[in-house]
Biopython code that builds the backbone (N, CA, C, O; Angstrom):
import numpy as np
from Bio.PDB.StructureBuilder import StructureBuilder

atoms = [
    (1, "MET", "N", (51.593, 120.537, -28.807)),
    (1, "MET", "CA", (50.277, 119.893, -28.901)),
    (1, "MET", "C", (49.293, 120.751, -28.135)),
    (1, "MET", "O", (49.648, 121.278, -27.081)),
    (2, "ALA", "N", (48.050, 120.918, -28.626)),
    (2, "ALA", "CA", (47.000, 121.655, -27.907)),
    (2, "ALA", "C", (45.779, 120.776, -27.917)),
    (2, "ALA", "O", (45.572, 119.940, -28.796)),
    (3, "HIS", "N", (44.960, 121.010, -26.872)),
    (3, "HIS", "CA", (43.638, 120.320, -26.765)),
    (3, "HIS", "C", (42.837, 120.895, -27.921)),
    (3, "HIS", "O", (42.935, 122.088, -28.211)),
    (4, "LEU", "N", (42.040, 120.056, -28.587)),
    (4, "LEU", "CA", (41.263, 120.484, -29.733)),
    (4, "LEU", "C", (40.401, 121.693, -29.476)),
    (4, "LEU", "O", (40.242, 122.546, -30.349)),
    (5, "THR", "N", (39.811, 121.779, -28.221)),
    (5, "THR", "CA", (38.952, 122.871, -28.005)),
    (5, "THR", "C", (39.736, 124.188, -27.624)),
    (5, "THR", "O", (39.153, 125.233, -27.336)),
    (6, "GLN", "N", (41.095, 124.049, -27.647)),
    (6, "GLN", "CA", (41.849, 125.274, -27.330)),
    (6, "GLN", "C", (42.253, 126.059, -28.602)),
    (6, "GLN", "O", (43.018, 127.020, -28.522)),
    (7, "ARG", "N", (41.750, 125.653, -29.731)),
    (7, "ARG", "CA", (42.013, 126.240, -31.023)),
    (7, "ARG", "C", (40.711, 126.682, -31.632)),
    (7, "ARG", "O", (39.725, 125.948, -31.568)),
    (8, "GLY", "N", (40.674, 127.825, -32.204)),
    (8, "GLY", "CA", (39.479, 128.318, -32.929)),
    (8, "GLY", "C", (39.900, 129.451, -33.863)),
    (8, "GLY", "O", (41.079, 129.804, -33.878)),
    (9, "TRP", "N", (39.032, 130.009, -34.607)),
    (9, "TRP", "CA", (39.226, 131.136, -35.456)),
    (9, "TRP", "C", (40.579, 131.059, -36.205)),
    (9, "TRP", "O", (41.521, 131.771, -35.857)),
    (10, "GLY", "N", (40.657, 130.286, -37.121)),
    (10, "GLY", "CA", (41.868, 130.137, -37.913)),
    (10, "GLY", "C", (43.039, 129.380, -37.175)),
    (10, "GLY", "O", (44.204, 129.552, -37.533)),
    (11, "GLY", "N", (42.719, 128.584, -36.192)),
    (11, "GLY", "CA", (43.732, 127.823, -35.489)),
    (11, "GLY", "C", (44.461, 128.639, -34.446)),
    (11, "GLY", "O", (45.484, 128.185, -33.933)),
    (12, "LEU", "N", (43.981, 129.826, -34.108)),
    (12, "LEU", "CA", (44.575, 130.584, -33.019)),
    (12, "LEU", "C", (44.264, 129.980, -31.668)),
    (12, "LEU", "O", (43.184, 129.428, -31.459)),
    (13, "PRO", "N", (45.229, 130.087, -30.732)),
    (13, "PRO", "CA", (44.879, 129.638, -29.352)),
    (13, "PRO", "C", (43.642, 130.417, -28.861)),
    (13, "PRO", "O", (43.319, 131.501, -29.348)),
    (14, "ASP", "N", (42.955, 129.792, -27.849)),
    (14, "ASP", "CA", (41.790, 130.515, -27.248)),
    (14, "ASP", "C", (42.085, 131.918, -26.689)),
    (14, "ASP", "O", (41.272, 132.830, -26.833)),
    (15, "ARG", "N", (43.228, 132.077, -26.067)),
    (15, "ARG", "CA", (43.530, 133.338, -25.429)),
    (15, "ARG", "C", (43.656, 134.430, -26.542)),
    (15, "ARG", "O", (43.361, 135.597, -26.282)),
    (16, "ASP", "N", (44.083, 134.061, -27.751)),
    (16, "ASP", "CA", (44.241, 135.068, -28.851)),
    (16, "ASP", "C", (42.894, 135.305, -29.551)),
    (16, "ASP", "O", (42.459, 136.445, -29.711)),
    (17, "TRP", "N", (42.257, 134.229, -29.956)),
    (17, "TRP", "CA", (40.992, 134.507, -30.726)),
    (17, "TRP", "C", (39.928, 135.134, -29.928)),
    (17, "TRP", "O", (39.167, 135.957, -30.437)),
    (18, "ILE", "N", (39.843, 134.761, -28.638)),
    (18, "ILE", "CA", (38.765, 135.322, -27.779)),
    (18, "ILE", "C", (39.041, 136.799, -27.622)),
    (18, "ILE", "O", (38.093, 137.580, -27.710)),
    (19, "ALA", "N", (40.256, 137.242, -27.398)),
    (19, "ALA", "CA", (40.569, 138.701, -27.358)),
    (19, "ALA", "C", (40.354, 139.364, -28.629)),
    (19, "ALA", "O", (39.885, 140.502, -28.626)),
    (20, "ARG", "N", (40.655, 138.758, -29.755)),
    (20, "ARG", "CA", (40.429, 139.374, -31.056)),
    (20, "ARG", "C", (38.909, 139.537, -31.338)),
    (20, "ARG", "O", (38.480, 140.582, -31.828)),
    (21, "ALA", "N", (38.097, 138.488, -31.022)),
    (21, "ALA", "CA", (36.674, 138.551, -31.233)),
    (21, "ALA", "C", (36.043, 139.578, -30.339)),
    (21, "ALA", "O", (35.128, 140.294, -30.746)),
    (22, "THR", "N", (36.534, 139.655, -29.104)),
    (22, "THR", "CA", (35.943, 140.741, -28.199)),
    (22, "THR", "C", (36.306, 142.135, -28.744)),
    (22, "THR", "O", (35.451, 143.022, -28.747)),
    (23, "GLU", "N", (37.476, 142.338, -29.179)),
    (23, "GLU", "CA", (37.894, 143.657, -29.692)),
    (23, "GLU", "C", (37.032, 144.060, -30.965)),
    (23, "GLU", "O", (36.860, 145.245, -31.253)),
    (24, "ARG", "N", (36.547, 143.114, -31.643)),
    (24, "ARG", "CA", (35.726, 143.347, -32.839)),
    (24, "ARG", "C", (34.262, 143.358, -32.598)),
    (24, "ARG", "O", (33.490, 143.561, -33.535)),
    (25, "GLY", "N", (33.832, 143.145, -31.362)),
    (25, "GLY", "CA", (32.486, 143.282, -30.934)),
    (25, "GLY", "C", (31.608, 142.046, -31.159)),
    (25, "GLY", "O", (30.381, 142.151, -31.144)),
    (26, "PHE", "N", (32.227, 140.872, -31.369)),
    (26, "PHE", "CA", (31.534, 139.655, -31.591)),
    (26, "PHE", "C", (31.059, 139.163, -30.234)),
    (26, "PHE", "O", (31.669, 139.425, -29.197)),
    (27, "VAL", "N", (29.896, 138.405, -30.282)),
    (27, "VAL", "CA", (29.408, 137.643, -29.183)),
    (27, "VAL", "C", (29.993, 136.258, -29.338)),
    (27, "VAL", "O", (29.907, 135.668, -30.414)),
    (28, "ILE", "N", (30.596, 135.721, -28.266)),
    (28, "ILE", "CA", (31.189, 134.429, -28.313)),
    (28, "ILE", "C", (30.236, 133.387, -27.759)),
    (28, "ILE", "O", (29.761, 133.532, -26.633)),
    (29, "VAL", "N", (29.938, 132.318, -28.536)),
    (29, "VAL", "CA", (29.114, 131.218, -28.057)),
    (29, "VAL", "C", (30.022, 130.029, -27.905)),
    (29, "VAL", "O", (30.764, 129.682, -28.824)),
    (30, "SER", "N", (29.970, 129.414, -26.772)),
    (30, "SER", "CA", (30.925, 128.342, -26.482)),
    (30, "SER", "C", (30.242, 127.301, -25.594)),
    (30, "SER", "O", (29.442, 127.607, -24.710)),
    (31, "GLY", "N", (30.611, 126.048, -25.888)),
    (31, "GLY", "CA", (30.237, 124.962, -24.963)),
    (31, "GLY", "C", (31.345, 124.636, -23.957)),
    (31, "GLY", "O", (31.201, 123.707, -23.162)),
    (32, "ASP", "N", (32.474, 125.409, -23.984)),
    (32, "ASP", "CA", (33.504, 125.179, -23.114)),
    (32, "ASP", "C", (33.415, 126.073, -21.866)),
    (32, "ASP", "O", (33.839, 127.228, -21.833)),
    (33, "ARG", "N", (32.803, 125.407, -20.805)),
    (33, "ARG", "CA", (32.589, 126.064, -19.483)),
    (33, "ARG", "C", (33.841, 125.901, -18.562)),
    (33, "ARG", "O", (33.902, 126.501, -17.489)),
    (34, "ASN", "N", (34.819, 125.096, -18.994)),
    (34, "ASN", "CA", (35.958, 124.791, -18.153)),
    (34, "ASN", "C", (36.969, 125.975, -18.251)),
    (34, "ASN", "O", (37.545, 126.199, -19.315)),
    (35, "GLU", "N", (37.164, 126.669, -17.227)),
    (35, "GLU", "CA", (38.084, 127.761, -17.227)),
    (35, "GLU", "C", (39.477, 127.346, -17.495)),
    (35, "GLU", "O", (40.262, 128.132, -18.025)),
    (36, "ARG", "N", (39.822, 126.143, -17.151)),
    (36, "ARG", "CA", (41.241, 125.703, -17.419)),
    (36, "ARG", "C", (41.486, 125.495, -18.850)),
    (36, "ARG", "O", (42.578, 125.858, -19.288)),
    (37, "THR", "N", (40.609, 124.950, -19.663)),
    (37, "THR", "CA", (40.814, 124.730, -21.059)),
    (37, "THR", "C", (40.573, 125.973, -21.845)),
    (37, "THR", "O", (41.203, 126.170, -22.884)),
    (38, "ARG", "N", (39.684, 126.829, -21.393)),
    (38, "ARG", "CA", (39.304, 128.084, -22.100)),
    (38, "ARG", "C", (40.427, 129.119, -21.920)),
    (38, "ARG", "O", (40.676, 129.932, -22.809)),
    (39, "GLY", "N", (41.096, 129.079, -20.768)),
    (39, "GLY", "CA", (42.171, 130.013, -20.481)),
    (39, "GLY", "C", (41.760, 131.343, -19.918)),
    (39, "GLY", "O", (42.598, 132.203, -19.649)),
    (40, "TYR", "N", (40.407, 131.522, -19.730)),
    (40, "TYR", "CA", (39.939, 132.778, -19.168)),
    (40, "TYR", "C", (38.851, 132.410, -18.091)),
    (40, "TYR", "O", (38.050, 131.500, -18.306)),
    (41, "THR", "N", (38.846, 133.095, -17.003)),
    (41, "THR", "CA", (37.788, 132.879, -16.018)),
    (41, "THR", "C", (36.605, 133.811, -16.385)),
    (41, "THR", "O", (36.754, 134.737, -17.181)),
    (42, "VAL", "N", (35.458, 133.544, -15.797)),
    (42, "VAL", "CA", (34.307, 134.417, -16.128)),
    (42, "VAL", "C", (34.635, 135.873, -15.730)),
    (42, "VAL", "O", (34.253, 136.828, -16.406)),
    (43, "ALA", "N", (35.356, 135.996, -14.608)),
    (43, "ALA", "CA", (35.773, 137.481, -14.264)),
    (43, "ALA", "C", (36.684, 138.052, -15.295)),
    (43, "ALA", "O", (36.619, 139.245, -15.590)),
    (44, "ASP", "N", (37.548, 137.218, -15.864)),
    (44, "ASP", "CA", (38.541, 137.780, -16.938)),
    (44, "ASP", "C", (37.667, 138.208, -18.154)),
    (44, "ASP", "O", (37.879, 139.276, -18.727)),
    (45, "LEU", "N", (36.704, 137.374, -18.524)),
    (45, "LEU", "CA", (35.884, 137.722, -19.689)),
    (45, "LEU", "C", (35.100, 138.968, -19.429)),
    (45, "LEU", "O", (34.981, 139.793, -20.335)),
    (46, "LYS", "N", (34.583, 139.154, -18.312)),
    (46, "LYS", "CA", (33.814, 140.372, -17.978)),
    (46, "LYS", "C", (34.769, 141.597, -17.922)),
    (46, "LYS", "O", (34.406, 142.679, -18.383)),
    (47, "GLU", "N", (35.905, 141.436, -17.394)),
    (47, "GLU", "CA", (36.904, 142.550, -17.326)),
    (47, "GLU", "C", (37.391, 142.975, -18.698)),
    (47, "GLU", "O", (37.676, 144.150, -18.925)),
    (48, "MET", "N", (37.485, 142.037, -19.597)),
    (48, "MET", "CA", (37.919, 142.394, -20.946)),
    (48, "MET", "C", (36.736, 142.844, -21.822)),
    (48, "MET", "O", (36.888, 142.986, -23.035)),
    (49, "GLN", "N", (35.578, 143.066, -21.223)),
    (49, "GLN", "CA", (34.338, 143.501, -21.878)),
    (49, "GLN", "C", (33.837, 142.572, -22.954)),
    (49, "GLN", "O", (33.221, 143.008, -23.927)),
    (50, "ALA", "N", (34.094, 141.319, -22.786)),
    (50, "ALA", "CA", (33.571, 140.246, -23.752)),
    (50, "ALA", "C", (31.969, 140.040, -23.438)),
    (50, "ALA", "O", (31.439, 140.322, -22.363)),
    (51, "ARG", "N", (31.376, 139.552, -24.464)),
    (51, "ARG", "CA", (29.998, 139.153, -24.345)),
    (51, "ARG", "C", (29.990, 137.685, -24.686)),
    (51, "ARG", "O", (30.315, 137.319, -25.815)),
    (52, "VAL", "N", (29.631, 136.834, -23.751)),
    (52, "VAL", "CA", (29.824, 135.379, -23.953)),
    (52, "VAL", "C", (28.520, 134.604, -23.542)),
    (52, "VAL", "O", (27.929, 134.826, -22.486)),
    (53, "LEU", "N", (28.146, 133.724, -24.426)),
    (53, "LEU", "CA", (27.045, 132.788, -24.187)),
    (53, "LEU", "C", (27.734, 131.433, -23.959)),
    (53, "LEU", "O", (28.328, 130.891, -24.891)),
    (54, "LEU", "N", (27.671, 130.910, -22.815)),
    (54, "LEU", "CA", (28.167, 129.569, -22.493)),
    (54, "LEU", "C", (27.014, 128.596, -22.465)),
    (54, "LEU", "O", (26.041, 128.788, -21.735)),
    (55, "LEU", "N", (27.124, 127.552, -23.262)),
    (55, "LEU", "CA", (26.021, 126.551, -23.317)),
    (55, "LEU", "C", (26.183, 125.616, -22.156)),
    (55, "LEU", "O", (27.277, 125.142, -21.848)),
    (56, "ALA", "N", (25.028, 125.356, -21.499)),
    (56, "ALA", "CA", (25.046, 124.553, -20.258)),
    (56, "ALA", "C", (25.393, 123.138, -20.508)),
    (56, "ALA", "O", (25.711, 122.737, -21.628)),
    (57, "ARG", "N", (25.329, 122.375, -19.451)),
    (57, "ARG", "CA", (25.758, 120.938, -19.505)),
    (57, "ARG", "C", (25.035, 120.092, -20.572)),
    (57, "ARG", "O", (25.635, 119.156, -21.100)),
    (58, "PHE", "N", (23.878, 120.367, -20.875)),
    (58, "PHE", "CA", (23.183, 119.633, -21.863)),
    (58, "PHE", "C", (23.972, 119.462, -23.162)),
    (58, "PHE", "O", (23.841, 118.455, -23.858)),
    (59, "TRP", "N", (24.821, 120.502, -23.484)),
    (59, "TRP", "CA", (25.591, 120.550, -24.730)),
    (59, "TRP", "C", (26.565, 119.358, -24.795)),
    (59, "TRP", "O", (26.829, 118.773, -25.846)),
    (60, "ASP", "N", (27.088, 119.038, -23.570)),
    (60, "ASP", "CA", (28.131, 117.932, -23.423)),
    (60, "ASP", "C", (27.604, 116.599, -23.860)),
    (60, "ASP", "O", (28.380, 115.728, -24.254)),
    (61, "HIS", "N", (26.288, 116.410, -23.803)),
    (61, "HIS", "CA", (25.721, 115.070, -24.093)),
    (61, "HIS", "C", (25.075, 114.951, -25.457)),
    (61, "HIS", "O", (24.420, 113.957, -25.767)),
    (62, "LEU", "N", (25.267, 115.967, -26.257)),
    (62, "LEU", "CA", (24.669, 115.920, -27.641)),
    (62, "LEU", "C", (25.773, 115.478, -28.609)),
    (62, "LEU", "O", (26.940, 115.840, -28.463)),
    (63, "SER", "N", (25.364, 114.688, -29.594)),
    (63, "SER", "CA", (26.238, 114.393, -30.759)),
    (63, "SER", "C", (26.441, 115.619, -31.610)),
    (63, "SER", "O", (25.754, 116.624, -31.427)),
    (64, "ARG", "N", (27.389, 115.552, -32.553)),
    (64, "ARG", "CA", (27.599, 116.683, -33.426)),
    (64, "ARG", "C", (26.270, 117.042, -34.179)),
    (64, "ARG", "O", (25.898, 118.211, -34.275)),
    (65, "TRP", "N", (25.602, 116.038, -34.684)),
    (65, "TRP", "CA", (24.418, 116.244, -35.388)),
    (65, "TRP", "C", (23.327, 116.910, -34.464)),
    (65, "TRP", "O", (22.647, 117.857, -34.859)),
    (66, "GLU", "N", (23.213, 116.402, -33.311)),
    (66, "GLU", "CA", (22.247, 116.980, -32.296)),
    (66, "GLU", "C", (22.579, 118.420, -32.041)),
    (66, "GLU", "O", (21.686, 119.263, -31.962)),
    (67, "ARG", "N", (23.907, 118.730, -31.905)),
    (67, "ARG", "CA", (24.318, 120.117, -31.624)),
    (67, "ARG", "C", (23.945, 121.014, -32.829)),
    (67, "ARG", "O", (23.441, 122.123, -32.659)),
    (68, "ALA", "N", (24.195, 120.525, -33.992)),
    (68, "ALA", "CA", (23.792, 121.340, -35.216)),
    (68, "ALA", "C", (22.335, 121.627, -35.155)),
    (68, "ALA", "O", (21.928, 122.782, -35.286)),
    (69, "LYS", "N", (21.475, 120.553, -34.946)),
    (69, "LYS", "CA", (20.010, 120.750, -34.933)),
    (69, "LYS", "C", (19.689, 121.697, -33.783)),
    (69, "LYS", "O", (18.820, 122.547, -33.979)),
    (70, "TRP", "N", (20.278, 121.637, -32.652)),
    (70, "TRP", "CA", (19.948, 122.523, -31.508)),
    (70, "TRP", "C", (20.217, 123.990, -31.897)),
    (70, "TRP", "O", (19.393, 124.880, -31.686)),
    (71, "LEU", "N", (21.425, 124.195, -32.481)),
    (71, "LEU", "CA", (21.773, 125.538, -32.870)),
    (71, "LEU", "C", (20.828, 126.127, -33.965)),
    (71, "LEU", "O", (20.473, 127.304, -33.896)),
    (72, "VAL", "N", (20.439, 125.337, -34.936)),
    (72, "VAL", "CA", (19.477, 125.767, -35.936)),
    (72, "VAL", "C", (18.178, 126.113, -35.286)),
    (72, "VAL", "O", (17.597, 127.161, -35.569)),
    (73, "ALA", "N", (17.693, 125.226, -34.391)),
    (73, "ALA", "CA", (16.384, 125.462, -33.782)),
    (73, "ALA", "C", (16.399, 126.665, -32.820)),
    (73, "ALA", "O", (15.339, 127.250, -32.595)),
    (74, "HIS", "N", (17.520, 127.054, -32.256)),
    (74, "HIS", "CA", (17.616, 128.134, -31.244)),
    (74, "HIS", "C", (18.359, 129.318, -31.672)),
    (74, "HIS", "O", (18.630, 130.180, -30.836)),
    (75, "ILE", "N", (18.732, 129.451, -32.955)),
    (75, "ILE", "CA", (19.575, 130.582, -33.365)),
    (75, "ILE", "C", (18.814, 131.870, -33.156)),
    (75, "ILE", "O", (19.461, 132.837, -32.754)),
    (76, "GLU", "N", (17.589, 131.994, -33.368)),
    (76, "GLU", "CA", (16.816, 133.215, -33.179)),
    (76, "GLU", "C", (16.845, 133.648, -31.702)),
    (76, "GLU", "O", (16.984, 134.832, -31.393)),
    (77, "ARG", "N", (16.711, 132.675, -30.810)),
    (77, "ARG", "CA", (16.781, 132.993, -29.398)),
    (77, "ARG", "C", (18.176, 133.433, -28.931)),
    (77, "ARG", "O", (18.324, 134.312, -28.082)),
    (78, "LEU", "N", (19.165, 132.801, -29.507)),
    (78, "LEU", "CA", (20.559, 133.166, -29.247)),
    (78, "LEU", "C", (20.803, 134.621, -29.690)),
    (78, "LEU", "O", (21.381, 135.410, -28.942)),
    (79, "VAL", "N", (20.378, 134.955, -30.860)),
    (79, "VAL", "CA", (20.510, 136.300, -31.409)),
    (79, "VAL", "C", (19.762, 137.304, -30.526)),
    (79, "VAL", "O", (20.287, 138.366, -30.193)),
    (80, "GLU", "N", (18.568, 136.961, -30.168)),
    (80, "GLU", "CA", (17.727, 137.884, -29.322)),
    (80, "GLU", "C", (18.468, 138.144, -27.978)),
    (80, "GLU", "O", (18.555, 139.292, -27.541)),
    (81, "VAL", "N", (19.000, 137.077, -27.325)),
    (81, "VAL", "CA", (19.755, 137.241, -26.045)),
    (81, "VAL", "C", (21.000, 138.107, -26.232)),
    (81, "VAL", "O", (21.299, 139.030, -25.474)),
    (82, "ALA", "N", (21.734, 137.713, -27.361)),
    (82, "ALA", "CA", (23.036, 138.435, -27.686)),
    (82, "ALA", "C", (22.822, 139.902, -27.918)),
    (82, "ALA", "O", (23.636, 140.737, -27.522)),
    (83, "GLN", "N", (21.720, 140.213, -28.565)),
    (83, "GLN", "CA", (21.438, 141.646, -28.918)),
    (83, "GLN", "C", (21.163, 142.508, -27.689)),
    (83, "GLN", "O", (21.327, 143.727, -27.727)),
    (84, "GLN", "N", (20.744, 141.864, -26.603)),
    (84, "GLN", "CA", (20.467, 142.718, -25.362)),
    (84, "GLN", "C", (21.533, 142.639, -24.297)),
    (84, "GLN", "O", (21.412, 143.242, -23.231)),
    (85, "MET", "N", (22.591, 141.882, -24.598)),
    (85, "MET", "CA", (23.690, 141.690, -23.594)),
    (85, "MET", "C", (24.512, 142.945, -23.534)),
    (85, "MET", "O", (24.922, 143.408, -24.598)),
    (86, "PRO", "N", (24.801, 143.555, -22.378)),
    (86, "PRO", "CA", (25.743, 144.562, -22.287)),
    (86, "PRO", "C", (27.154, 143.998, -22.450)),
    (86, "PRO", "O", (27.363, 142.800, -22.260)),
    (87, "THR", "N", (28.179, 144.894, -22.819)),
    (87, "THR", "CA", (29.510, 144.434, -22.799)),
    (87, "THR", "C", (29.907, 143.987, -21.341)),
    (87, "THR", "O", (29.378, 144.472, -20.341)),
    (88, "GLY", "N", (30.851, 143.052, -21.311)),
    (88, "GLY", "CA", (31.314, 142.556, -20.066)),
    (88, "GLY", "C", (30.298, 141.644, -19.290)),
    (88, "GLY", "O", (30.149, 141.700, -18.070)),
    (89, "SER", "N", (29.641, 140.829, -20.098)),
    (89, "SER", "CA", (28.671, 139.953, -19.541)),
    (89, "SER", "C", (28.855, 138.495, -20.033)),
    (89, "SER", "O", (29.247, 138.250, -21.174)),
    (90, "VAL", "N", (28.550, 137.526, -19.111)),
    (90, "VAL", "CA", (28.607, 136.161, -19.446)),
    (90, "VAL", "C", (27.320, 135.468, -19.009)),
    (90, "VAL", "O", (26.967, 135.492, -17.830)),
    (91, "TYR", "N", (26.620, 134.851, -19.958)),
    (91, "TYR", "CA", (25.391, 134.167, -19.664)),
    (91, "TYR", "C", (25.521, 132.699, -19.870)),
    (91, "TYR", "O", (26.184, 132.268, -20.813)),
    (92, "LEU", "N", (24.891, 131.878, -18.991)),
    (92, "LEU", "CA", (24.810, 130.436, -19.224)),
    (92, "LEU", "C", (23.494, 130.117, -19.851)),
    (92, "LEU", "O", (22.455, 130.440, -19.275)),
    (93, "ILE", "N", (23.480, 129.490, -21.019)),
    (93, "ILE", "CA", (22.336, 129.195, -21.751)),
    (93, "ILE", "C", (21.859, 127.771, -21.544)),
    (93, "ILE", "O", (22.625, 126.825, -21.729)),
    (94, "TYR", "N", (20.656, 127.617, -21.180)),
    (94, "TYR", "CA", (20.069, 126.306, -20.966)),
    (94, "TYR", "C", (19.381, 125.727, -22.191)),
    (94, "TYR", "O", (19.080, 126.433, -23.154)),
    (95, "LYS", "N", (19.140, 124.418, -22.128)),
    (95, "LYS", "CA", (18.576, 123.701, -23.328)),
    (95, "LYS", "C", (17.337, 124.291, -23.962)),
    (95, "LYS", "O", (17.171, 124.206, -25.179)),
    (96, "ARG", "N", (16.466, 124.885, -23.171)),
    (96, "ARG", "CA", (15.280, 125.491, -23.688)),
    (96, "ARG", "C", (15.369, 126.964, -24.035)),
    (96, "ARG", "O", (14.378, 127.622, -24.353)),
    (97, "GLY", "N", (16.617, 127.461, -23.959)),
    (97, "GLY", "CA", (16.871, 128.860, -24.353)),
    (97, "GLY", "C", (16.823, 129.911, -23.203)),
    (97, "GLY", "O", (17.123, 131.093, -23.371)),
    (98, "HIS", "N", (16.436, 129.396, -22.069)),
    (98, "HIS", "CA", (16.545, 130.313, -20.851)),
    (98, "HIS", "C", (17.975, 130.548, -20.533)),
    (98, "HIS", "O", (18.849, 129.815, -20.995)),
    (99, "TYR", "N", (18.243, 131.589, -19.726)),
    (99, "TYR", "CA", (19.640, 131.844, -19.422)),
    (99, "TYR", "C", (19.738, 132.371, -17.955)),
    (99, "TYR", "O", (18.793, 132.814, -17.302)),
    (100, "LYS", "N", (21.007, 132.253, -17.549)),
    (100, "LYS", "CA", (21.320, 132.763, -16.151)),
    (100, "LYS", "C", (22.556, 133.663, -16.341)),
    (100, "LYS", "O", (23.522, 133.278, -17.000)),
    (101, "VAL", "N", (22.502, 134.857, -15.754)),
    (101, "VAL", "CA", (23.612, 135.758, -15.815)),
    (101, "VAL", "C", (24.626, 135.292, -14.814)),
    (101, "VAL", "O", (24.276, 135.089, -13.651)),
    (102, "LEU", "N", (25.909, 135.106, -15.220)),
    (102, "LEU", "CA", (26.968, 134.719, -14.356)),
    (102, "LEU", "C", (27.726, 135.868, -13.776)),
    (102, "LEU", "O", (28.668, 135.663, -13.011)),
]
sb = StructureBuilder()
sb.init_structure("model")
sb.init_model(0)
sb.init_chain("A")
sb.init_seg("    ")
for serial, (resi, resn, name, xyz) in enumerate(atoms, 1):
    if name == "N":
        sb.init_residue(resn, " ", resi, " ")
    sb.init_atom(name, np.array(xyz, "f"), 0.0, 1.0, " ", f" {name:<3s}", serial, name[0])
structure = sb.get_structure()
C-alpha cells in the first residue's frame, strides 16, 4: 500500500518518476513539500540536478476545482519561472506567483 501522493507518472513511486522526469529535463511542479512523503530532500533534488517548483501552503487549502483554476490562471507565470531556472534548483511558489529559492 502506498500513500496516494507517492505515486505519479503511470503509477511509479515518487523516487522513480522524479528521477525519470529529471533525466528527461522536465520541471517538476508539486504541492508535496513534505520530504518524508516525497522521498527526496531539497538537497537531494538539487544534487540530482532536478528543477522543482513546490507550491506553498496555500495549495493545501484549495479544493480540486480551486487548484485547477489556480493552475490555469498562473500557468504562464509558472512557465516563465521554469524557463529561467538553472538545473539543480528548487523554488517555493506562493499564491500570487512570487517565489523563493530554497
